[in-house]
C-alpha positions in Angstrom: 0.0 0.0 0.0 1.3 3.4 -0.9 0.2 6.6 0.9 1.5 10.0 -0.1 4.4 8.4 -1.9 5.5 6.3 1.1 5.7 2.5 1.1 4.0 1.7 4.4 5.2 -1.9 4.2 8.7 -0.5 4.9 7.7 2.0 7.6 8.5 -0.4 10.4 12.0 -1.2 9.1 14.7 0.1 11.5 16.6 3.2 10.4 20.3 2.6 10.0 22.3 3.8 13.0 24.6 5.9 10.7 21.6 7.9 9.7 20.5 8.8 13.2 23.7 9.1 15.2 25.1 12.6 15.5 28.3 13.3 13.6 31.4 13.0 15.9 32.8 16.4 16.7 36.6 16.5 16.0 38.7 17.4 19.1 39.9 20.9 19.5 43.6 21.7 19.7 43.2 22.3 23.4 41.7 18.8 23.8 44.5 17.3 21.7 47.1 19.0 23.9 45.4 17.8 27.1 45.3 14.2 25.9 48.7 13.9 24.3 51.0 16.7 25.6 50.0 18.0 29.0 51.6 15.2 31.0 55.1 16.4 29.9 54.5 20.0 29.0 52.1 21.0 31.8 48.4 21.9 31.8 49.2 25.6 31.2 52.1 24.8 28.7 54.6 26.1 31.3 56.7 23.0 31.0 57.5 19.9 33.1 59.4 17.0 31.9 59.3 18.7 28.5 60.0 22.4 27.8 57.4 25.2 28.1 55.3 25.7 25.0 54.5 29.4 25.2 54.9 31.9 22.4 57.7 33.6 24.3 59.6 30.3 24.6 59.1 29.3 20.9 60.4 32.5 19.3 63.3 30.7 17.7 61.3 27.6 16.5 59.5 28.1 13.2 56.0 26.6 13.0 57.1 24.3 10.1 59.8 22.9 12.5 57.2 22.5 15.3 55.0 20.5 12.9 58.0 18.3 12.1 58.9 17.7 15.7 55.3 16.8 16.7 55.0 14.4 13.8 58.5 12.8 13.9 59.6 13.4 17.5 63.0 14.7 18.5 66.0 12.2 18.5 67.9 11.7 21.8 65.1 13.1 23.8 61.9 11.9 25.4 59.8 13.6 22.7 58.0 10.8 20.8 56.6 10.9 17.3 52.9 11.5 17.0 52.7 10.9 13.2 51.1 7.5 13.8 48.6 8.8 16.3 47.4 12.2 15.0 46.5 13.1 11.4 48.4 15.7 9.5 45.6 18.2 10.0 45.6 17.6 13.8 49.4 18.0 14.0 49.2 21.3 12.1 46.2 22.4 14.3 48.2 21.6 17.4 51.4 23.3 16.2 49.6 26.5 15.4 47.8 26.5 18.8 50.9 26.3 21.0 52.0 29.7 19.5 48.9 31.4 20.9 49.0 33.1 24.3 47.8 31.3 27.4 45.0 33.2 29.1 45.1 34.2 31.8 48.8 34.6 31.7 50.6 32.0 33.9 52.4 33.2 37.0 55.7 32.1 38.6 56.1 33.3 42.2 58.9 33.0 44.8 57.4 29.9 46.3 57.3 28.3 42.9 61.0 29.1 42.4 61.9 27.6 45.8 59.9 24.5 45.1 61.5 24.0 41.7 65.1 23.8 43.1 66.8 20.4 43.0 70.3 19.5 44.2 72.5 16.6 43.2 73.2 14.0 45.9 76.9 13.2 46.0 77.8 9.5 46.4 79.1 8.5 49.9 82.8 8.1 50.5 84.3 4.6 51.2 84.4 5.5 54.9 80.7 6.1 55.0 80.9 9.8 55.3 79.7 12.2 52.6 82.2 12.7 49.9 83.8 16.1 49.7 83.8 17.9 46.3 86.8 16.9 44.2 89.6 19.4 44.4 91.0 18.4 41.0 89.3 17.4 37.7 88.6 13.8 37.2 89.9 14.1 33.6 93.4 14.7 32.2 93.5 18.1 30.5 94.3 21.8 31.2 91.3 23.0 33.3 92.0 26.6 32.1 91.9 25.6 28.4 88.5 24.2 27.8 85.7 24.9 25.3 82.1 24.6 26.5 80.1 24.0 23.4 76.3 24.5 23.5 74.6 22.5 20.8 71.3 24.2 20.1 70.0 21.7 17.6 69.8 18.7 19.8 70.1 20.3 23.3 73.4 18.9 24.4 76.6 20.4 25.8 80.1 19.2 25.0 83.2 19.9 27.1 86.2 20.0 24.8 89.9 19.8 25.5 91.3 23.1 24.1 94.7 21.5 23.5 93.7 18.3 21.7 90.3 19.5 20.5 88.8 16.2 21.7 85.5 15.9 23.6 86.0 15.1 27.3 82.3 14.8 28.0 78.9 15.3 26.4 75.6 15.6 28.3 72.0 16.5 27.7 71.1 20.1 28.6 67.8 21.9 29.3 65.8 23.0 26.3 67.1 26.0 24.2 70.1 27.2 26.3 70.4 31.0 25.7 72.7 33.8 26.6 75.9 31.9 26.8 77.4 29.9 29.7 78.7 31.9 32.6 81.7 30.8 34.8 82.7 31.0 38.4 85.8 33.1 39.0 88.0 30.0 39.6 86.6 28.4 36.4 85.3 25.3 38.1 81.6 25.9 37.8 79.6 26.9 34.8 76.0 28.2 34.8 73.6 27.7 32.0 70.3 29.5 31.4 67.4 28.1 29.3 64.6 29.9 27.4 62.0 28.2 29.6 63.6 29.6 32.8 65.9 26.9 34.1 69.3 27.7 35.6 71.8 24.8 35.8 75.0 24.8 37.9 77.4 22.4 36.5 80.7 21.1 38.0 83.4 21.0 35.3 85.7 19.0 37.7 83.3 16.2 38.4 81.3 16.4 35.2 77.9 16.5 37.0 75.0 18.8 37.6 75.3 20.4 41.0 71.9 22.1 41.3 69.0 23.4 39.2 66.3 26.0 39.7 63.6 27.5 37.6 63.8 31.3 37.8 60.9 32.1 35.5 58.8 30.8 32.6 60.6 32.7 29.9 64.2 33.8 30.7 66.6 35.9 28.7 69.9 35.1 30.3 71.9 34.9 33.6 74.9 36.7 34.9 77.4 35.6 37.6 78.9 38.3 39.9 82.6 38.9 39.6 83.2 37.6 43.1 81.3 34.4 42.3 78.8 34.9 45.2 75.7 35.8 43.2 73.7 34.7 40.1 71.1 37.0 38.6 68.4 36.0 36.1 66.4 38.3 33.8 62.9 37.2 32.7 60.4 38.1 30.0 57.7 36.1 31.8 57.1 37.1 34.5 58.8 40.5 34.0 61.4 40.5 36.7 65.0 39.9 37.8 65.7 37.1 40.3 68.8 37.0 42.5 70.3 33.7 43.8 73.3 32.8 45.8 76.0 30.7 44.2 74.2 27.5 45.3 71.0 28.7 43.4 69.1 29.4 46.6 66.6 32.2 46.1 67.6 35.5 47.7 65.0 37.8 46.3 63.1 38.9 43.2 62.8 42.4 41.8 59.6 43.2 39.7 60.5 45.1 36.5 58.2 48.1 37.2 58.6 51.8 37.0 59.4 53.7 40.2 55.7 54.7 40.6 54.6 51.1 40.1 52.3 52.0 37.2 54.2 50.5 34.3 55.6 47.0 33.9 58.4 45.8 31.6 60.1 42.6 30.4 63.8 42.2 31.0 66.0 42.2 27.9 69.2 41.1 29.5 71.4 41.1 32.7 75.1 41.7 32.8 77.9 41.7 35.4 79.9 44.9 35.7 82.8 43.5 37.7 84.8 46.7 38.0 81.8 48.4 39.6 80.8 45.3 41.6 77.3 45.6 40.2 74.8 43.9 37.9 73.4 45.9 35.0 69.7 45.2 34.0 68.4 46.3 30.6 64.6 46.7 30.4 62.6 46.0 27.3 59.5 48.2 27.8 60.8 51.0 30.0 63.4 53.6 29.0 65.5 52.6 32.1 68.8 50.9 32.8 69.2 49.5 36.3 72.3 49.0 38.4 72.1 46.5 41.3 75.2 46.6 43.4 76.7 43.6 45.3 79.3 45.8 46.9 78.7 45.7 50.7 80.0 49.3 50.9 77.8 50.7 48.1 76.6 54.2 48.5 72.9 54.8 49.4 70.4 55.2 46.6 68.3 58.4 46.4 65.4 57.7 44.2 63.0 60.3 45.6 63.2 64.0 46.6 66.5 65.1 48.0 67.4 68.3 49.8 71.0 67.6 50.5 72.3 64.1 50.3 75.6 65.1 51.8 73.9 66.1 55.0 71.6 63.0 55.0 68.6 65.2 54.3 66.8 62.7 52.1 65.1 59.3 52.3 67.6 56.8 50.9 67.6 53.1 50.2 70.6 50.8 50.9 72.9 50.5 47.9 
């Protein structure tokens, strides 16, 4: 029987499931990241086992290279290849997404810095007491004629004998070391700073990491004081400079703000001015250059109204 063009004999037949089920919604880039990436790179992309994936941290990595890394992985690291798990479209979608800002902007406070610090545990001596640091290198070469080679492509560092031009030791570094290694005055220790905020103190005598701390989420570089007592880090995110002692214990942080507190800045770079016993801080977004003295006899700082500083007729800060 036909009624209005419909065959009633087929009206009771079940409708195929494919015709009634809603179409699957493809996952968003944020969902892909949470499923495949957050365990290593952090829920807010601020880093963990893997590096931070923030626009500020990826300035030197082209998107085409990011797509390649996601699809093929990165040799000699824990970054796996996702080419067999994600489609090309999903990989491209994910690569573009990690270059977008995280909102709200992630924070990194003094308590986060302190909690991030790790220190290597030295092996006990044969007598059962803690082993003292080696007074001499464990390798045969001139300790004052070494090359420290930072390999940006695969994130390794090589210690090279400057006389024989042979590699003494090679080790994995933090992601994207930046600003050049900085040395203690005696040449024994070297400090590395990474784009995603990590400072590594490395012992060239024993060829091991001594301590690490994360000073920020996006760091420009570090400086070591001429007397070897202090380490200063300059950050893009958050915009500040962070002072540590030589063991990478946090001393204090300085927000990169104007004197009236109304304007903020990123930090372009920090330098040591050994003849002045000072650090120099270059700011990105304020027309200011800071000097932070580590001279215990530094003159007071007058940054407000002064009647006669020679007579002490002013409100000064310690130098």
